[in-house]
C-alpha positions as a printed NumPy array, in Angstrom:
array([[142.768, 116.877,  21.07 ],
       [143.769, 113.384,  20.165],
       [147.101, 113.368,  21.991],
       [145.927, 114.77 ,  25.31 ],
       [144.354, 113.153,  28.335],
       [141.207, 114.914,  29.429],
       [142.103, 117.611,  31.982],
       [145.775, 116.63 ,  31.772],
       [148.934, 118.658,  31.427],
       [149.192, 118.252,  27.653],
       [145.627, 119.437,  27.215],
       [146.377, 122.509,  29.34 ],
       [149.434, 123.329,  27.237],
       [147.6  , 122.873,  23.946],
       [144.745, 125.08 ,  25.139],
       [147.266, 127.755,  26.093],
       [148.847, 127.585,  22.637],
       [145.438, 127.877,  21.037],
       [144.271, 130.813,  23.148],
       [147.499, 132.685,  22.451],
       [147.461, 131.906,  18.709],
       [150.793, 130.101,  19.002],
       [149.407, 127.237,  16.948],
       [148.921, 129.659,  14.034],
       [152.511, 130.868,  14.387],
       [153.818, 127.271,  14.268],
       [151.594, 126.498,  11.296],
       [152.893, 129.534,   9.399],
       [156.477, 128.584,  10.185],
       [155.946, 125.064,   8.906],
       [154.23 , 126.319,   5.759],
       [157.106, 128.718,   5.079],
       [159.623, 125.899,   5.546],
       [157.67 , 123.649,   3.166],
       [157.481, 126.435,   0.594],
       [161.243, 127.022,   0.8  ],
       [161.929, 123.308,   0.559],
       [159.951, 123.15 ,  -2.678],
       [161.811, 126.186,  -4.028],
       [165.163, 124.585,  -3.245],
       [164.168, 121.266,  -4.822],
       [163.143, 123.079,  -8.019],
       [166.621, 124.632,  -8.3  ],
       [168.187, 121.251,  -9.119]])
């Protein structure tokens, strides 16, 4: 974790996201947004 201090609050939060698969949910949301953005840009 490049943005977290060892044993700090950010590290604890990121570990919680990871253990609860929230990071995968965010990743899917971002991928869906990127896909839609490309679809919209191809309409013009």
